[in-house]
PASEBA-1860 file (N, C-alpha, C; in nm, 3 decimals):
! residues 206
1> MEFGKQQD> 0.087/-0.119/0.000/0.000/0.000/0.000/0.089/0.122/0.000 ~ 0.050/0.211/-0.082/0.134/0.327/-0.097/0.072/0.441/-0.020 ~ 0.150/0.491/0.084/0.102/0.605/0.164/0.133/0.733/0.090 ~ 0.048/0.822/0.109/0.068/0.952/0.048/0.010/0.960/-0.089 ~ -0.055/0.849/-0.133/-0.117/0.851/-0.265/-0.258/0.897/-0.248 ~ -0.304/0.996/-0.320/-0.439/1.050/-0.310/-0.538/0.954/-0.372 ~ -0.665/0.947/-0.303/-0.771/0.861/-0.354/-0.831/0.921/-0.478 ~ -0.897/0.830/-0.547/-0.958/0.869/-0.673/-1.084/0.949/-0.643
9> PGRRIVGL> -1.099/1.073/-0.691/-1.219/1.154/-0.664/-1.343/1.097/-0.727 ~ -1.333/1.020/-0.829/-1.455/0.961/-0.891/-1.520/0.858/-0.800 ~ -1.439/0.778/-0.743/-1.493/0.674/-0.651/-1.560/0.740/-0.530 ~ -1.504/0.848/-0.485/-1.563/0.916/-0.369/-1.699/0.973/-0.404 ~ -1.714/1.019/-0.520/-1.843/1.076/-0.561/-1.945/0.967/-0.575 ~ -1.902/0.850/-0.624/-1.996/0.736/-0.638/-2.043/0.690/-0.501 ~ -1.953/0.689/-0.405/-1.992/0.644/-0.269/-2.090/0.742/-0.206 ~ -2.067/0.870/-0.218/-2.156/0.968/-0.159/-2.293/0.962/-0.227
17> SSVLILHV> -2.288/0.936/-0.359/-2.417/0.927/-0.429/-2.499/0.807/-0.381 ~ -2.431/0.696/-0.358/-2.502/0.577/-0.310/-2.566/0.601/-0.172 ~ -2.494/0.666/-0.084/-2.548/0.693/0.052/-2.666/0.788/0.042 ~ -2.655/0.885/-0.048/-2.764/0.981/-0.061/-2.889/0.915/-0.116 ~ -2.869/0.823/-0.214/-2.984/0.752/-0.271/-3.050/0.663/-0.164 ~ -2.970/0.600/-0.079/-3.023/0.513/0.026/-3.107/0.594/0.125 ~ -3.061/0.712/0.161/-3.138/0.794/0.253/-3.268/0.842/0.191 ~ -3.261/0.873/0.059/-3.383/0.918/-0.010/-3.485/0.807/-0.011
25> LLVWGLVN> -3.440/0.683/-0.043/-3.533/0.569/-0.044/-3.593/0.543/0.095 ~ -3.513/0.558/0.196/-3.563/0.535/0.332/-3.669/0.637/0.370 ~ -3.645/0.762/0.335/-3.744/0.866/0.366/-3.870/0.843/0.287 ~ -3.852/0.799/0.162/-3.972/0.776/0.079/-4.053/0.659/0.135 ~ -3.983/0.557/0.182/-4.054/0.441/0.240/-4.130/0.478/0.368 ~ -4.068/0.565/0.447/-4.137/0.607/0.570/-4.261/0.688/0.539 ~ -4.247/0.771/0.436/-4.362/0.856/0.402/-4.473/0.773/0.343 ~ -4.447/0.669/0.269/-4.549/0.591/0.199/-4.606/0.475/0.281
33> GLARKAIE> -4.574/0.458/0.403/-4.645/0.352/0.479/-4.562/0.267/0.566 ~ -4.431/0.271/0.547/-4.352/0.187/0.636/-4.364/0.231/0.780 ~ -4.367/0.363/0.800/-4.382/0.412/0.939/-4.518/0.376/0.995 ~ -4.624/0.382/0.904/-4.761/0.350/0.953/-4.769/0.204/0.992 ~ -4.705/0.116/0.908/-4.708/-0.025/0.941/-4.632/-0.053/1.069 ~ -4.527/0.019/1.092/-4.450/-0.001/1.215/-4.530/0.042/1.336 ~ -4.605/0.153/1.318/-4.688/0.199/1.431/-4.799/0.101/1.460 ~ -4.858/0.041/1.351/-4.967/-0.053/1.371/-4.918/-0.178/1.441
41> LLPAPIET> -4.787/-0.212/1.420/-4.736/-0.332/1.485/-4.716/-0.313/1.634 ~ -4.711/-0.190/1.677/-4.693/-0.165/1.820/-4.821/-0.205/1.897 ~ -4.814/-0.261/2.018/-4.936/-0.300/2.097/-5.014/-0.178/2.142 ~ -5.144/-0.199/2.156/-5.231/-0.088/2.201/-5.201/-0.053/2.344 ~ -5.218/0.073/2.379/-5.190/0.114/2.519/-5.288/0.048/2.616 ~ -5.239/0.016/2.733/-5.319/-0.047/2.840/-5.388/0.061/2.921 ~ -5.523/0.052/2.928/-5.600/0.149/3.006/-5.618/0.098/3.148 ~ -5.599/0.181/3.242/-5.617/0.147/3.385/-5.729/0.231/3.441
49> KILDEVKT> -5.800/0.172/3.539/-5.912/0.240/3.604/-5.911/0.206/3.752 ~ -5.924/0.306/3.835/-5.925/0.286/3.981/-6.066/0.245/4.024 ~ -6.076/0.125/4.076/-6.206/0.074/4.123/-6.225/0.106/4.272 ~ -6.351/0.129/4.307/-6.382/0.155/4.449/-6.362/0.027/4.528 ~ -6.312/0.044/4.650/-6.287/-0.071/4.738/-6.421/-0.134/4.779 ~ -6.426/-0.263/4.763/-6.551/-0.335/4.798/-6.559/-0.347/4.949 ~ -6.667/-0.299/5.005/-6.689/-0.306/5.150/-6.754/-0.439/5.183 ~ -6.684/-0.514/5.267/-6.735/-0.647/5.307/-6.801/-0.647/5.444
57> DEEPPPPP> -6.799/-0.530/5.514/-6.857/-0.527/5.650/-7.009/-0.529/5.647 ~ -7.066/-0.478/5.540/-7.212/-0.471/5.536/-7.271/-0.609/5.518 ~ -7.374/-0.640/5.597/-7.441/-0.770/5.588/-7.530/-0.773/5.465 ~ -7.535/-0.885/5.401/-7.624/-0.893/5.283/-7.769/-0.885/5.326 ~ -7.854/-0.831/5.244/-7.996/-0.820/5.282/-8.058/-0.958/5.300 ~ -8.152/-0.970/5.396/-8.215/-1.102/5.418/-8.292/-1.147/5.295 ~ -8.301/-1.277/5.280/-8.376/-1.327/5.163/-8.524/-1.298/5.179 ~ -8.592/-1.279/5.073/-8.737/-1.250/5.083/-8.811/-1.370/5.141
65> PPPQLDIP> -8.920/-1.346/5.218/-8.996/-1.457/5.276/-9.058/-1.542/5.167 ~ -9.074/-1.671/5.201/-9.134/-1.759/5.098/-9.280/-1.721/5.075 ~ -9.325/-1.733/4.960/-9.466/-1.698/4.930/-9.562/-1.791/5.004 ~ -9.668/-1.733/5.057/-9.770/-1.811/5.127/-9.871/-1.863/5.026 ~ -9.881/-1.993/5.029/-9.973/-2.057/4.936/-10.098/-2.099/5.011 ~ -10.209/-2.062/4.962/-10.337/-2.101/5.021/-10.368/-2.244/4.978 ~ -10.352/-2.336/5.080/-10.380/-2.477/5.051/-10.526/-2.504/5.083 ~ -10.605/-2.542/4.989/-10.748/-2.567/5.017/-10.763/-2.687/5.109
73> PPPFIPPP> -10.862/-2.685/5.200/-10.884/-2.801/5.288/-10.925/-2.922/5.207 ~ -10.893/-3.040/5.264/-10.930/-3.162/5.190/-11.081/-3.175/5.181 ~ -11.129/-3.228/5.076/-11.275/-3.241/5.061/-11.331/-3.336/5.166 ~ -11.450/-3.302/5.216/-11.517/-3.384/5.317/-11.576/-3.508/5.252 ~ -11.537/-3.622/5.305/-11.590/-3.750/5.253/-11.676/-3.811/5.362 ~ -11.804/-3.817/5.346/-11.890/-3.874/5.452/-11.858/-4.020/5.473 ~ -11.863/-4.066/5.601/-11.834/-4.208/5.626/-11.943/-4.295/5.565 ~ -11.906/-4.411/5.522/-12.007/-4.500/5.461/-12.104/-4.551/5.567
81> EINIASAP> -12.223/-4.561/5.529/-12.327/-4.614/5.619/-12.323/-4.766/5.614 ~ -12.313/-4.823/5.735/-12.307/-4.969/5.746/-12.434/-5.015/5.816 ~ -12.512/-5.089/5.751/-12.636/-5.143/5.808/-12.611/-5.288/5.849 ~ -12.619/-5.309/5.980/-12.598/-5.444/6.033/-12.735/-5.503/6.063 ~ -12.768/-5.602/5.992/-12.898/-5.666/6.012/-12.893/-5.752/6.137 ~ -12.984/-5.725/6.229/-12.988/-5.801/6.354/-13.040/-5.942/6.325 ~ -12.963/-6.036/6.374/-13.002/-6.176/6.351/-13.117/-6.212/6.444 ~ -13.209/-6.288/6.398/-13.321/-6.329/6.486/-13.269/-6.416/6.598
89> PPTNAITV> -13.327/-6.404/6.718/-13.283/-6.484/6.831/-13.305/-6.631/6.802 ~ -13.214/-6.715/6.853/-13.231/-6.860/6.831/-13.359/-6.910/6.897 ~ -13.409/-7.015/6.838/-13.537/-7.068/6.889/-13.523/-7.129/7.026 ~ -13.401/-7.178/7.059/-13.381/-7.243/7.187/-13.327/-7.148/7.293 ~ -13.328/-7.016/7.264/-13.274/-6.921/7.360/-13.362/-6.913/7.484 ~ -13.297/-6.897/7.598/-13.368/-6.886/7.726/-13.379/-6.739/7.761 ~ -13.496/-6.689/7.778/-13.519/-6.549/7.812/-13.527/-6.536/7.963 ~ -13.440/-6.452/8.018/-13.436/-6.430/8.163/-13.503/-6.296/8.191
97> THTPPPVA> -13.602/-6.298/8.270/-13.675/-6.176/8.307/-13.643/-6.144/8.451 ~ -13.594/-6.022/8.471/-13.562/-5.976/8.606/-13.685/-5.906/8.664 ~ -13.734/-5.965/8.768/-13.850/-5.906/8.836/-13.802/-5.826/8.956 ~ -13.830/-5.696/8.959/-13.783/-5.618/9.074/-13.848/-5.667/9.202 ~ -13.772/-5.660/9.312/-13.829/-5.706/9.439/-13.944/-5.615/9.482 ~ -14.037/-5.671/9.550/-14.150/-5.587/9.594/-14.104/-5.483/9.694 ~ -14.163/-5.366/9.679/-14.130/-5.255/9.768/-14.200/-5.278/9.901 ~ -14.116/-5.279/10.005/-14.173/-5.301/10.138/-14.254/-5.180/10.180
105> APPQPVAS> -14.366/-5.208/10.238/-14.452/-5.100/10.285/-14.388/-5.034/10.406 ~ -14.400/-4.903/10.417/-14.342/-4.835/10.533/-14.403/-4.888/10.663 ~ -14.320/-4.897/10.766/-14.374/-4.948/10.893/-14.481/-4.856/10.949 ~ -14.579/-4.920/11.002/-14.689/-4.844/11.062/-14.641/-4.783/11.194 ~ -14.673/-4.658/11.214/-14.631/-4.597/11.340/-14.698/-4.666/11.459 ~ -14.614/-4.687/11.558/-14.665/-4.752/11.679/-14.743/-4.650/11.760 ~ -14.861/-4.687/11.789/-14.947/-4.596/11.867/-14.891/-4.580/12.006 ~ -14.872/-4.454/12.044/-14.818/-4.426/12.177/-14.922/-4.462/12.282
113> GIHKAPLV> -14.873/-4.541/12.377/-14.964/-4.582/12.484/-14.972/-4.478/12.595 ~ -15.036/-4.517/12.698/-15.053/-4.428/12.814/-14.938/-4.453/12.909 ~ -14.856/-4.349/12.930/-14.740/-4.360/13.019/-14.779/-4.312/13.159 ~ -14.725/-4.385/13.255/-14.746/-4.347/13.395/-14.610/-4.348/13.463 ~ -14.573/-4.235/13.523/-14.442/-4.221/13.586/-14.436/-4.302/13.716 ~ -14.315/-4.344/13.754/-14.301/-4.415/13.882/-14.345/-4.326/14.000 ~ -14.394/-4.390/14.101/-14.439/-4.318/14.221/-14.334/-4.339/14.330 ~ -14.259/-4.231/14.356/-14.151/-4.237/14.455/-14.182/-4.136/14.565
121> KAKACREP> -14.178/-4.184/14.687/-14.200/-4.098/14.804/-14.099/-4.137/14.910 ~ -14.035/-4.033/14.968/-13.935/-4.060/15.071/-13.998/-4.121/15.196 ~ -14.127/-4.090/15.221/-14.192/-4.144/15.341/-14.225/-4.292/15.327 ~ -14.216/-4.345/15.201/-14.249/-4.485/15.178/-14.134/-4.577/15.214 ~ -14.017/-4.520/15.245/-13.901/-4.602/15.280/-13.829/-4.540/15.399 ~ -13.730/-4.609/15.441/-13.649/-4.561/15.554/-13.572/-4.437/15.511 ~ -13.568/-4.337/15.598/-13.500/-4.212/15.567/-13.349/-4.234/15.566 ~ -13.279/-4.158/15.484/-13.133/-4.169/15.480/-13.072/-4.130/15.614
129> DYPAVSER> -12.959/-4.186/15.645/-12.888/-4.154/15.769/-12.823/-4.016/15.758 ~ -12.837/-3.938/15.865/-12.776/-3.805/15.871/-12.631/-3.826/15.912 ~ -12.533/-3.786/15.831/-12.393/-3.805/15.868/-12.362/-3.734/16.000 ~ -12.293/-3.802/16.089/-12.263/-3.744/16.221/-12.177/-3.620/16.209 ~ -12.081/-3.626/16.116/-11.992/-3.509/16.099/-12.072/-3.390/16.050 ~ -12.166/-3.414/15.953/-12.246/-3.303/15.900/-12.338/-3.248/16.009 ~ -12.389/-3.336/16.091/-12.477/-3.288/16.199/-12.398/-3.209/16.300 ~ -12.276/-3.253/16.332/-12.193/-3.181/16.428/-12.150/-3.045/16.373
137> LGEIGTVQ> -12.127/-3.041/16.242/-12.085/-2.914/16.181/-12.203/-2.826/16.143 ~ -12.322/-2.877/16.157/-12.441/-2.798/16.125/-12.468/-2.788/15.976 ~ -12.431/-2.891/15.895/-12.456/-2.889/15.751/-12.600/-2.931/15.724 ~ -12.672/-2.845/15.652/-12.810/-2.875/15.614/-12.827/-2.840/15.466 ~ -12.934/-2.894/15.405/-12.962/-2.864/15.266/-13.053/-2.966/15.203 ~ -13.103/-2.935/15.083/-13.195/-3.023/15.010/-13.123/-3.081/14.890 ~ -13.132/-3.214/14.874/-13.071/-3.285/14.762/-13.183/-3.325/14.666 ~ -13.163/-3.297/14.536/-13.259/-3.340/14.433/-13.193/-3.447/14.348
145> LQLLVGVD> -13.253/-3.568/14.345/-13.196/-3.684/14.279/-13.283/-3.729/14.163 ~ -13.219/-3.804/14.070/-13.287/-3.875/13.963/-13.264/-4.024/13.988 ~ -13.377/-4.099/14.003/-13.369/-4.242/14.031/-13.431/-4.318/13.916 ~ -13.362/-4.425/13.871/-13.415/-4.512/13.767/-13.481/-4.631/13.836 ~ -13.611/-4.637/13.825/-13.689/-4.741/13.891/-13.718/-4.851/13.791 ~ -13.679/-4.977/13.824/-13.701/-5.089/13.734/-13.843/-5.140/13.739 ~ -13.868/-5.249/13.664/-14.004/-5.304/13.657/-14.046/-5.366/13.790 ~ -13.948/-5.400/13.876/-13.980/-5.456/14.007/-13.988/-5.351/14.116
153> GKVTDSKV> -13.970/-5.224/14.081/-13.981/-5.115/14.177/-13.850/-5.081/14.246 ~ -13.740/-5.156/14.219/-13.613/-5.127/14.283/-13.534/-5.024/14.200 ~ -13.450/-4.950/14.272/-13.368/-4.847/14.206/-13.246/-4.916/14.145 ~ -13.232/-4.900/14.015/-13.117/-4.959/13.943/-13.007/-4.858/13.911 ~ -13.037/-4.730/13.921/-12.936/-4.626/13.893/-12.982/-4.498/13.959 ~ -12.886/-4.408/13.984/-12.918/-4.280/14.049/-12.813/-4.178/14.013 ~ -12.850/-4.049/14.021/-12.757/-3.939/13.994/-12.810/-3.814/14.061 ~ -12.717/-3.725/14.097/-12.753/-3.600/14.164/-12.792/-3.499/14.056
161> EKSSGFDR> -12.913/-3.449/14.064/-12.960/-3.346/13.971/-12.932/-3.206/14.025 ~ -12.943/-3.190/14.157/-12.915/-3.062/14.221/-12.856/-3.091/14.358 ~ -12.736/-3.043/14.384/-12.664/-3.074/14.509/-12.717/-2.988/14.625 ~ -12.696/-3.042/14.744/-12.732/-2.968/14.866/-12.626/-2.868/14.905 ~ -12.511/-2.877/14.842/-12.400/-2.791/14.876/-12.295/-2.862/14.958 ~ -12.327/-2.983/14.999/-12.233/-3.060/15.080/-12.226/-3.201/15.021 ~ -12.106/-3.244/14.992/-12.088/-3.374/14.927/-12.131/-3.489/15.018 ~ -12.109/-3.473/15.152/-12.148/-3.580/15.244/-12.298/-3.600/15.245
169> LDKAAIAG> -12.376/-3.490/15.239/-12.521/-3.501/15.239/-12.571/-3.563/15.109 ~ -12.507/-3.529/14.994/-12.549/-3.586/14.865/-12.528/-3.737/14.864 ~ -12.410/-3.781/14.909/-12.383/-3.925/14.910/-12.474/-3.998/15.008 ~ -12.507/-3.937/15.122/-12.597/-4.001/15.218/-12.737/-4.016/15.159 ~ -12.784/-3.918/15.082/-12.918/-3.926/15.023/-12.921/-4.037/14.917 ~ -12.818/-4.050/14.836/-12.815/-4.155/14.733/-12.811/-4.293/14.800 ~ -12.727/-4.309/14.903/-12.717/-4.440/14.970/-12.848/-4.480/15.036 ~ -12.919/-4.385/15.098/-13.042/-4.420/15.169/-13.159/-4.442/15.074
177> LSRCKFEP> -13.179/-4.356/14.973/-13.295/-4.367/14.884/-13.279/-4.478/14.780 ~ -13.156/-4.519/14.750/-13.136/-4.626/14.653/-13.178/-4.762/14.711 ~ -13.192/-4.771/14.842/-13.235/-4.897/14.903/-13.388/-4.909/14.907 ~ -13.456/-4.804/14.870/-13.602/-4.805/14.878/-13.661/-4.879/14.759 ~ -13.789/-4.916/14.775/-13.863/-4.980/14.668/-13.986/-4.896/14.639 ~ -14.002/-4.858/14.511/-14.111/-4.769/14.474/-14.203/-4.839/14.376 ~ -14.310/-4.769/14.343/-14.406/-4.822/14.246/-14.352/-4.790/14.107 ~ -14.329/-4.892/14.022/-14.269/-4.865/13.891/-14.364/-4.792/13.797
185> GTVDGKPE> -14.306/-4.734/13.692/-14.387/-4.671/13.590/-14.443/-4.775/13.495 ~ -14.549/-4.737/13.422/-14.617/-4.830/13.332/-14.647/-4.762/13.199 ~ -14.661/-4.850/13.094/-14.708/-4.806/12.962/-14.824/-4.898/12.928 ~ -14.941/-4.838/12.913/-15.063/-4.915/12.890/-15.083/-5.022/12.997 ~ -15.047/-4.987/13.122/-15.066/-5.078/13.234/-14.954/-5.177/13.253 ~ -14.852/-5.181/13.165/-14.741/-5.275/13.179/-14.621/-5.203/13.238 ~ -14.558/-5.263/13.344/-14.442/-5.198/13.407/-14.326/-5.184/13.308 ~ -14.251/-5.073/13.324/-14.131/-5.052/13.242/-14.035/-4.963/13.320
193> PAWAQIKY> -13.907/-4.974/13.294/-13.810/-4.888/13.364/-13.833/-4.741/13.327 ~ -13.821/-4.654/13.425/-13.840/-4.511/13.400/-13.770/-4.432/13.509 ~ -13.730/-4.310/13.471/-13.662/-4.220/13.564/-13.767/-4.143/13.643 ~ -13.733/-4.118/13.771/-13.823/-4.040/13.857/-13.740/-3.944/13.939 ~ -13.799/-3.833/13.978/-13.730/-3.728/14.053/-13.778/-3.731/14.198 ~ -13.683/-3.709/14.287/-13.717/-3.707/14.431/-13.627/-3.608/14.501 ~ -13.678/-3.543/14.602/-13.604/-3.446/14.683/-13.601/-3.495/14.829 ~ -13.489/-3.466/14.892/-13.477/-3.498/15.035/-13.401/-3.385/15.102
201> TFRKQD> -13.453/-3.340/15.222/-13.394/-3.227/15.293/-13.334/-3.275/15.426 ~ -13.208/-3.239/15.441/-13.140/-3.265/15.570/-13.152/-3.139/15.657 ~ -13.208/-3.155/15.780/-13.224/-3.043/15.873/-13.188/-3.090/16.013 ~ -13.162/-2.993/16.097/-13.128/-3.026/16.235/-13.251/-3.075/16.310 ~ -13.231/-3.175/16.393/-13.340/-3.227/16.472/-13.340/-3.158/16.607 ~ -13.457/-3.122/16.653/-13.466/-3.053/16.784/-13.450/-3.153/16.897
END
C-alpha cells in the first residue's frame, strides 16, 4: 500500500451518491407507509381504572320470605253407612226376666200408749242416815236426785240433779234412797223402767 497517494475523486463521488440515494429511499418508504405499518405493529396502550374498594362489613340483605300458598282443605268425605242386620234370636234361647223385688210398705207408726211415771216418796221407805260429821258441823240442805226405777220397783241407777252444797249429804241421800222400793212406771198398764225425781232435805233435829 502506498502512503501519500491521493484517492480517486470519482470513486468518492460514487460512494456519496449511493449513501444519498439510500437515505432518499428510506425517507420515501417512511412517508409511503412503512412508518404506519411499524406503528400498527406496536401494541395498544393499556387502560387502567381505579375501582372503588368493595366493602365487606355490610351484611347482605335477608332473603325474601317464601310466598304463602293457600292450601285448600281436603274435601269432606262422609263415612259409609253400614247397616248391620240383627239376627233373629235362636229358637232355643232362654229369656231371663228380672222381676224387681217388691217394695216393702213403710212401717206403721206404733201408737203411743198411756205412760205413767213411777211413784216415789221418801216417806215410803227408811230415811237416809244423817252423817254425824255433818250434823256436828251444822250442815243442812236439800238434795234433788234422779232415780231409775225398774219393773220390780227397785232403784237400778241414780244421779244428783241438784246438790245440797255438801258432798257428804249428797252421798248419804243416794245411799239411803237407793235402798227403797217404789211403784214402777207403766205403759198401757205394763211396768217398764223409768226415771223419777225425788227431793230430800237434811235439817237439824230438835
